[in-house]
PAMARKE-545703 format. One line per 5 residues: their letters; for each residue x, y, z of C-alpha. Coordinates in steps of 0.25 Angstrom, whole numbers, always signed. Last residue first. Layout:
a = X/Y/Z; ...
//
This chain:
qpnfv = +57/-16/-33; +56/-5/-22; +70/+1/-25; +74/+11/-15; +83/+22/-20
etskv = +94/+30/-13; +99/+45/-12; +111/+50/-4; +111/+65/+0; +105/+63/+14
avpsq = +106/+76/+22; +111/+74/+36; +104/+75/+49; +110/+77/+62; +99/+78/+73
ptngl = +89/+71/+64; +99/+59/+62; +107/+54/+50; +100/+56/+37; +92/+66/+30
gsffl = +84/+67/+17; +88/+67/+3; +84/+56/-7; +77/+42/-8; +73/+37/-22
vrgds = +63/+26/-23; +65/+17/-34; +54/+15/-45; +64/+17/-56; +58/+31/-60
giaag = +61/+36/-47; +53/+36/-34; +55/+47/-24; +59/+48/-9; +64/+60/+0
hdwrp = +71/+62/+13; +67/+67/+27; +74/+55/+32; +86/+47/+28; +94/+34/+29
wlmqi = +103/+32/+17; +104/+18/+11; +90/+15/+15; +89/+1/+22; +77/-9/+21
pfddd = +78/-15/+35; +77/-29/+40; +75/-28/+55; +73/-13/+53; +58/-15/+49
pgidi = +54/-19/+35; +43/-16/+32; +29/-13/+30; +16/-21/+28; +4/-21/+19
vtsgd = -1/-35/+17; -10/-39/+5; -19/-51/+6; -18/-63/-4; -19/-74/+7
anlye = -4/-76/+6; -1/-61/+9; +2/-51/-2; +12/-40/+0; +12/-25/+3
fviev = +22/-15/+6; +25/-4/+16; +40/-2/+15; +50/+3/+26; +63/+10/+24
ttcag = +76/+10/+32; +88/+18/+37; +79/+28/+45; +87/+41/+48; +89/+44/+63
ltgad = +81/+46/+76; +86/+40/+88; +78/+30/+97; +89/+19/+99; +81/+10/+90
trclg = +82/+20/+79; +72/+31/+77; +68/+34/+62; +69/+46/+53; +65/+43/+39
gaflv = +69/+33/+29; +59/+26/+19; +45/+22/+19; +42/+14/+6; +28/+11/+2
angpl = +23/-1/-5; +10/-2/-13; +16/-11/-23; +25/+0/-29; +31/+10/-20
atatl = +25/+22/-12; +37/+30/-5; +37/+35/+9; +48/+44/+15; +52/+46/+29
agrgk = +53/+58/+38; +49/+50/+50; +50/+35/+52; +46/+27/+64; +49/+12/+62
klsfs = +43/+0/+56; +33/+9/+49; +18/+8/+53; +5/+1/+52; -2/+1/+66
gdgqw = -10/+14/+63; -24/+6/+63; -25/+4/+48; -29/+14/+37; -32/+29/+38
gegnr = -44/+34/+31; -50/+37/+17; -64/+34/+11; -67/+22/+20; -52/+18/+19
ntnwv = -49/+21/+4; -38/+31/+4; -32/+24/+16; -22/+32/+24; -11/+24/+31
ciekv = -3/+29/+42; +10/+22/+44; +15/+25/+58; +30/+23/+62; +33/+37/+68
pnlhe = +46/+45/+69; +46/+53/+82; +57/+64/+82; +52/+73/+71; +51/+85/+80
pdsfg = +37/+87/+76; +32/+74/+81; +25/+62/+74; +36/+59/+64; +34/+52/+51
galyv = +30/+38/+48; +21/+33/+37; +9/+39/+30; +4/+28/+20; -7/+32/+10
fhrmp = -15/+20/+7; -25/+17/-4; -19/+3/-5; -17/+4/-20; -14/+19/-18
vfaaa = -2/+18/-9; +1/+32/-5; +14/+36/+3; +17/+45/+15; +29/+48/+23
hytkk = +30/+55/+37; +37/+68/+40; +26/+71/+50; +16/+62/+56; +6/+63/+68
kpapm = -3/+51/+69; -18/+51/+72; -23/+41/+82; -25/+27/+78; -37/+25/+79
agdns = -50/+30/+74; -59/+42/+76; -55/+48/+63; -45/+40/+56; -30/+41/+60
clnlp = -17/+41/+53; -17/+56/+52; -30/+62/+56; -38/+70/+46; -37/+84/+41
peiaq = -49/+91/+34; -48/+91/+18; -38/+100/+11; -44/+105/-3; -41/+105/-18
edinf = -55/+98/-20; -50/+87/-29; -36/+86/-22; -42/+85/-8; -30/+87/+1
meits = -31/+78/+13; -26/+82/+27; -19/+72/+36; -17/+74/+51; -8/+71/+63
rveie = +1/+82/+60; +15/+84/+68; +14/+97/+75; +23/+110/+75; +20/+119/+86
saygg = +34/+122/+91; +37/+129/+78; +25/+131/+70; +15/+120/+65; +16/+108/+56
eggai = +19/+94/+54; +16/+83/+44; +4/+73/+43; -3/+70/+31; -8/+76/+18
lvvnr = -16/+66/+10; -18/+72/-4; -31/+69/-10; -39/+64/-22; -48/+53/-16
avpdl = -44/+38/-16; -51/+26/-21; -44/+26/-34; -30/+27/-28; -20/+34/-37
estil = -30/+41/-46; -39/+43/-34; -28/+51/-28; -20/+52/-16; -8/+61/-15
tathn = +0/+60/-2; +5/+73/+6; +14/+71/+17; +18/+80/+29; +31/+86/+32
rrpea = +24/+99/+34; +10/+102/+38; +1/+114/+43; -13/+109/+48; -27/+109/+41
lfgnp = -20/+113/+28; -23/+126/+22; -27/+129/+8; -22/+130/-7; -27/+130/-21
tavrp = -19/+140/-29; -28/+151/-33; -33/+152/-48; -30/+163/-58; -15/+162/-57
dpept = -17/+148/-62; -5/+140/-57; +5/+133/-66; +13/+123/-58; +2/+120/-48
wvewt = +1/+121/-33; -10/+116/-24; -9/+122/-10; -9/+117/+4; -7/+125/+17
dhglg = -2/+124/+32; +13/+125/+30; +12/+133/+17; +19/+145/+24; +31/+137/+26
dggvl = +33/+122/+30; +25/+112/+23; +10/+111/+20; +4/+105/+7; +7/+108/-8
lvegk = -3/+101/-18; +3/+100/-32; -5/+102/-45; -1/+98/-59; +2/+104/-72
gddai = -9/+97/-79; -13/+84/-72; -6/+78/-60; -14/+85/-50; -11/+83/-35
ltath = +4/+83/-35; +8/+84/-20; +18/+93/-13; +21/+92/+2; +27/+102/+11
rsraf = +40/+101/+18; +42/+116/+14; +32/+126/+10; +30/+141/+5; +16/+144/+1
lmppg = +8/+147/-12; +18/+138/-19; +26/+144/-30; +24/+142/-45; +36/+135/-51
svftd = +50/+140/-53; +58/+132/-63; +68/+121/-63; +73/+114/-75; +76/+100/-81
tapdy = +68/+103/-94; +59/+91/-94; +62/+89/-79; +55/+102/-75; +57/+106/-61
ldvae = +48/+116/-55; +51/+124/-42; +41/+129/-32; +44/+140/-22; +35/+142/-10
tpagl = +47/+141/-1; +50/+136/+13; +61/+143/+21; +75/+138/+24; +82/+149/+16
gtlgg = +87/+140/+5; +73/+136/+2; +64/+126/+10; +53/+119/+2; +44/+124/-9
fiava = +38/+115/-20; +47/+108/-31; +38/+106/-43; +43/+95/-53; +39/+95/-68
gtplt = +34/+83/-75; +21/+91/-80; +13/+83/-70; +21/+89/-59; +31/+82/-51
vaagf = +30/+86/-36; +41/+92/-27; +41/+96/-12; +50/+105/-4; +59/+101/+8
ahksa = +70/+109/+2; +68/+118/-10; +77/+130/-16; +70/+139/-26; +72/+142/-41
msksg = +77/+128/-43; +91/+126/-47; +99/+124/-60; +111/+115/-61; +104/+105/-70
aanvf = +89/+106/-69; +89/+94/-59; +103/+90/-56; +105/+75/-58; +105/+63/-49
sgnrs = +107/+49/-55; +102/+35/-53; +101/+32/-67; +87/+29/-69; +83/+34/-55
dyieg = +86/+48/-60; +87/+58/-48; +85/+72/-51; +91/+84/-43; +86/+97/-39
tdsvt = +92/+111/-35; +88/+122/-26; +94/+116/-14; +92/+120/+1; +105/+122/+9
gvcdp = +103/+117/+24; +90/+113/+31; +94/+108/+45; +90/+122/+51; +76/+119/+47
snwds = +75/+109/+58; +69/+95/+54; +83/+88/+54; +87/+93/+68; +102/+96/+71
ceatv = +106/+102/+57; +118/+111/+59; +125/+105/+46; +113/+109/+38; +106/+99/+29
aagga = +105/+101/+14; +92/+104/+7; +83/+99/-4; +80/+104/-18; +73/+95/-28
llirg = +75/+80/-30; +69/+76/-44; +67/+61/-46; +68/+55/-60; +56/+46/-63
dalta = +53/+52/-77; +41/+60/-72; +50/+66/-61; +49/+61/-47; +49/+72/-37
aaagw = +58/+76/-25; +59/+88/-15; +72/+89/-8; +72/+89/+7; +86/+85/+10
raqsp = +93/+87/-4; +106/+80/-1; +114/+86/-13; +119/+81/-27; +109/+70/-27
asaag = +114/+56/-25; +120/+45/-34; +127/+32/-31; +137/+27/-41; +139/+21/-55
aatdw = +140/+35/-61; +130/+32/-72; +121/+23/-64; +119/+34/-53; +114/+26/-41
tpgft = +104/+30/-31; +108/+22/-19; +101/+9/-16; +90/+4/-7; +82/-9/-10
avplv = +90/-20/-3; +79/-24/+7; +66/-26/-1; +55/-31/+7; +49/-45/+9
ylhcn = +36/-50/+16; +33/-62/+23; +20/-64/+32; +21/-77/+40; +14/-90/+43
dtqss = +22/-100/+50; +19/-96/+65; +6/-105/+67; +1/-103/+82; -12/-99/+76
easpp = -24/-89/+79; -16/-79/+87; -5/-79/+77; +8/-85/+79; +20/-76/+76
tcwka = +23/-74/+61; +34/-82/+55; +47/-81/+47; +54/-94/+48; +68/-98/+49
tatpg = +77/-110/+44; +92/-113/+45; +101/-123/+40; +91/-128/+29; +98/-134/+23
vlvte = +107/-139/+12; +105/-133/-2; +111/-140/-14; +122/-136/-24; +124/-146/-34
gslid = +138/-152/-37; +131/-166/-38; +140/-174/-29; +146/-164/-20; +132/-157/-18
tveny = +136/-142/-16; +129/-136/-3; +121/-123/-2; +116/-120/+12; +102/-118/+16
ceavv = +95/-108/+26; +79/-109/+27; +70/-97/+27; +55/-100/+30; +44/-90/+28
crdeg = +30/-93/+33; +19/-88/+24; +10/-76/+22; +16/-73/+9; +19/-59/+4
fltvd = +33/-60/+1; +44/-69/-5; +53/-60/-13; +66/-67/-13; +81/-62/-13
facsg = +82/-65/+2; +85/-55/+14; +83/-60/+28; +77/-53/+39; +78/-51/+54
sdgpe = +69/-52/+67; +67/-65/+74; +52/-67/+78; +51/-81/+71; +65/-88/+72
gvdag = +75/-84/+63; +87/-79/+71; +98/-86/+78; +107/-76/+87; +121/-72/+82
sssgq = +120/-58/+88; +121/-53/+74; +109/-61/+69; +100/-53/+79; +91/-47/+69
pscad = +91/-55/+56; +99/-51/+44; +99/-61/+33; +105/-58/+20; +119/-59/+26
wtfdk = +115/-74/+29; +116/-77/+15; +105/-83/+6; +103/-87/-8; +88/-90/-10
vicds = +79/-103/-10; +64/-102/-12; +53/-109/-5; +38/-110/-7; +39/-119/-19
espts = +48/-129/-11; +36/-131/-1; +35/-124/+12; +32/-131/+25; +20/-130/+35
agppi = +10/-126/+24; -3/-118/+28; +2/-105/+23; +13/-107/+13; +27/-108/+19
ccikm = +36/-98/+12; +50/-103/+10; +64/-96/+9; +76/-105/+7; +89/-98/+9
kdcsc = +102/-102/+3; +117/-101/+6; +114/-101/+21; +126/-100/+31; +119/-97/+44
adags = +128/-94/+55; +125/-79/+56; +112/-82/+63; +120/-88/+75; +121/-100/+83
gpaap = +119/-111/+73; +110/-111/+61; +105/-98/+56; +91/-93/+57; +84/-88/+45
cgkta = +79/-74/+48; +66/-71/+55; +55/-60/+56; +43/-58/+64; +34/-47/+61
srdpf = +25/-38/+69; +20/-30/+57; +5/-30/+60; +0/-28/+46; -8/-16/+40
evapl = -23/-20/+36; -26/-16/+22; -40/-10/+20; -47/-17/+9; -45/-13/-5
vqpvc = -58/-7/-11; -65/-14/-22; -58/-26/-18; -52/-35/-29; -62/-44/-36
nvttq = -68/-58/-34; -80/-51/-27; -78/-37/-25; -73/-30/-12; -79/-19/-4
eaadp = -85/-30/+5; -99/-24/+4; -97/-20/-10; -95/-34/-15; -92/-31/-30
scgde = -96/-41/-41; -86/-43/-51; -89/-44/-66; -84/-30/-70; -71/-26/-62
cgaqw = -72/-25/-47; -67/-13/-39; -56/-4/-40; -43/-4/-33; -36/-17/-36
ytdpv = -41/-18/-51; -38/-3/-52; -23/-7/-53; -25/-14/-66; -23/-29/-67
aawls = -13/-38/-74; -15/-53/-71; -8/-65/-65; -12/-79/-60; -1/-86/-52
lhnta = +14/-84/-50; +19/-77/-37; +34/-72/-37; +30/-58/-42; +35/-47/-51
gsavg = +25/-37/-58; +20/-34/-72; +8/-27/-79; +12/-26/-94; +12/-17/-106
aeadg = +27/-15/-106; +27/+0/-108; +14/+1/-99; +20/-7/-87; +10/-11/-77
ksgll = +13/-14/-62; +16/-25/-52; +22/-21/-39; +12/-29/-30; +5/-40/-38
rtwqg = -10/-38/-36; -18/-49/-31; -29/-57/-37; -37/-67/-29; -43/-80/-34
deewa = -33/-89/-26; -21/-82/-32; -21/-71/-43; -10/-62/-47; -11/-47/-50
lalne = -2/-38/-59; -3/-23/-60; -8/-12/-69; -11/+2/-67; +2/+7/-73
yglgg = -2/+0/-86; -13/+11/-88; -27/+12/-83; -38/+22/-87; -46/+12/-94
plags = -42/-3/-91; -30/-8/-97; -32/-19/-108; -29/-10/-119; -15/-7/-114
svgia = -12/-21/-116; -7/-29/-103; +4/-38/-103; +6/-46/-90; +20/-45/-83
ivvle = +25/-55/-72; +39/-54/-66; +44/-65/-58; +49/-63/-44; +61/-73/-40
nlaat = +62/-86/-33; +49/-91/-39; +43/-104/-33; +41/-115/-44; +28/-121/-48
teiry = +25/-110/-59; +13/-103/-63; +9/-90/-70; -6/-88/-73; -9/-76/-82
spgvn = -19/-65/-84; -22/-57/-97; -23/-42/-98; -29/-33/-88; -36/-38/-76
gapgd = -49/-31/-71; -54/-44/-65; -43/-54/-62; -39/-64/-72; -46/-73/-83
iarsi = -42/-83/-93; -28/-85/-88; -15/-85/-97; -6/-96/-92; +9/-96/-88
tfete = +16/-108/-83; +30/-107/-77; +38/-120/-77; +51/-120/-69; +66/-123/-72
kdvag = +73/-121/-59; +75/-111/-48; +65/-102/-52; +65/-86/-51; +80/-86/-52
apvel = +81/-79/-65; +68/-70/-67; +54/-75/-72; +48/-65/-80; +34/-68/-84
rlqdf = +28/-60/-96; +13/-62/-98; +5/-57/-111; +5/-70/-118; +17/-78/-111
vvvkg = +31/-71/-110; +40/-79/-100; +53/-72/-96; +63/-82/-90; +72/-85/-77
epgit = +85/-92/-76; +80/-101/-65; +72/-108/-76; +58/-105/-83; +50/-115/-90
ettwv = +38/-109/-97; +24/-114/-98; +13/-107/-106; -2/-105/-105; -15/-102/-112
skatl = -25/-112/-109; -20/-114/-95; -33/-114/-88; -32/-105/-76; -45/-98/-77
vegcg = -46/-86/-68; -60/-84/-62; -65/-69/-61; -62/-58/-52; -49/-56/-44
aalvt = -47/-55/-29; -39/-45/-20; -37/-44/-5; -32/-34/+5; -33/-37/+19
tlata = -19/-37/+27; -11/-42/+38; +4/-43/+40; +15/-51/+48; +29/-49/+44
aiatw = +41/-58/+40; +52/-51/+32; +60/-57/+20; +70/-47/+15; +72/-45/+0
eskam = +83/-44/-9; +80/-40/-24; +83/-47/-36; +83/-41/-50; +75/-49/-60
//
C-alpha cells in the first residue's frame, strides 16, 4: 500500500448524526479461521472475505481471527464477518466482502454499495468505501477491526427494513438508521494545536529518531501500548509557528503542525507525542529506543463543566497531495499548448477531460475583471488523459466553428460535448454552440442558443435521449433569461425559455435530483452572481430554483437566510458550489460581496434539501478559514468538498492569488457521532503548486482533480497560468 503523509491537527467539533443496526448479532465462532501475519504483510481470503494487511501494518507476528457472523445490519447484502486482532495497526488494511449480483436489491448496482462496521450495537458507514462490479465486492480501507458488512446506500437514506418498528415522533426507527438524517451541527473551530517541544533552549535542538504517538482513551489517564504507534521522525517534518525564533513550542495553545506517516483520526482523545532516540546496545547489537526526550499534548481548553484538559478532537488531512500533470512517455511535466484563461471543460465518458477555447491576457491589463484584459480568444480544444498525463489536440489541427472564452461545456448522453457561447475574438458574447464528438474526434456546429451569453451556466437536466441543457444568465442579451437547449430541437415546438427575477452572471447552478438525493426535488439551484448595467451593477443576495419537472423558475429566495430568520441574506458572486447528496447539503462557499471584486468573503452557506422541505442549515458561522473569491469547489468521495485557490487577502491586506486549498470533511467521533469540519488553516497549509484564481477544475478517470488555466500574480497585473496540476484525494 502506498504511504501518504498526513498532518495531525487538533480541533474542536460538534455534531449529531447517529446510526444503529437492526437485530442481534451472534458472535459464536462456528465458522472461523486464524491467520498469523508478520511485518511483511499478507492477503487472507476466507469465505467471501478478502483481508489485505500491508507490510508494516504490524510490528511482529500477530494472530488475526476472522469469523462469519450469523446476522448483520438490516438490509445488508452478503455475509457479515468479525475481524479481530490484539495488536495496534500501523497501516490501513483493506477489507473486501463479496456480494453476488443476485443479492443486490432491485434497482441497485454495485456502485450503490458501501461497507459498514458495528460497535456497541451501532452500525457506521466506512467513509470512502465503495462497490466494484467487476470484482463483485464492496471494499474500503480502515484501521478499525470489528464486525463488518456490506450495505446499500439506501440503507443510510431510507427507513427501516421489514421487522423494525418506526418511531415517527422521533423521525428515527427502533434499532435502525434514522428515517431522515438529523441536522448536522457545524463545529466551533477555535482549535488549539501543538508540536513536540524540543529539549533545551530551542525547538531545533530536538534530535528525535522515532516519534511515539498515543491516543489516551476517554476515562484513562495514560495510554496502553495498544493505543500507541512508533514512527520515523525528523524535526524537518515538524513546522511549528515560532520555531524559527528558537522558542520552545508544544504547550496547549501553541500553533503548528507535525507530519507523520499515520492515519490516526476521528477520536475524541488526548494525543501524546513523545520523542525517542535510537541507540545500539553494545552487548546484544539490538537497536533500542531511549527517551522520551520531549513530550507534548494536544488538548482542548477546559470546558465550563470540567477543568479536565486531556480530551481532544484529532483529525488529519493530506499535505503532500499536489503534483504537476506528468507525461509518462516524455518523463516530464505536461501542460496545454496555451494558457486558456476562461476555457470550458467537460469530462468525457472515458474519463479524459476536454478543455475548449479560452483566452490570453493582454499586456495592458490593469484590472483582471475588465474586458480590456481579454486577449486572443482560442477556437481550438485540447484533451487531458490522466492515464498517461498527456495533452493532445482535440480534432487534430482542426478548429471549432466559433471562438469561445468564458463559455460553458456539458457532456451529453450521446457522449458528445456541447460548448456554449462565451466571448469571441471581437470581445462580444456569442450564441454559437460547437459540438465535439470523441468517437470521431471532430468538431461540428450545433443548434445555437436563443441568446448570446458569456460567464453563464450550463446544466444537463435530462440524461436520457439526446439530452437537455439548462442555460442561465450571463453577459449578453441572455443576461436575464433562461432557456432549455437540445442538440436536435423539434422545429414544431418552441424552445422552453423565460425570464429570471434578476439578471445574473458569475453565479452558480447546482443540479439536485431525487435520483441523487431521494428526499430532494428535481431542481437546479441558481445562486448569487451579479448583474445590471455599468455603474448600476449589483451583487445578488438571492437564489432562484428552476423546477425541472415543470420547466419553470420559482420565486426567488434569500441567499444564506431563511425567511424571517437570522443571519441576514448574503451577497455572493464568483463563489463556488458543490452538492453532497448523502448529507442533503449544497455548499455555497466564498466569493465577493462587492461588484469591484475587492472583498473576498469566508461564509459557507449550506442549503439543506431536506430541512422541513428545503432551507438553509446552521446559523451562518460555518466558514472558510480565509475569504476566497473566484475559487473552485469539487465534491470528493466520503462527503468531502475541496475548495481551491481564489483571490485572497494577505496579512498585509493586499489581494493576490491564494496559495492553498481547504477541505470540508467528515470523521467519526468516539461516541459514534459524525463531525463535519473544515481545514487546514495557514499554520499547516496544503499548498497548490501554482496559485491561481478564476480557474477551472475537473475530475479525471483516475479520481484526481485537474486544475487548469486561471490567473496568477495580483489583480492589477495578472498573468495567465498555463501550468496544470492535479490533487490526489486518496
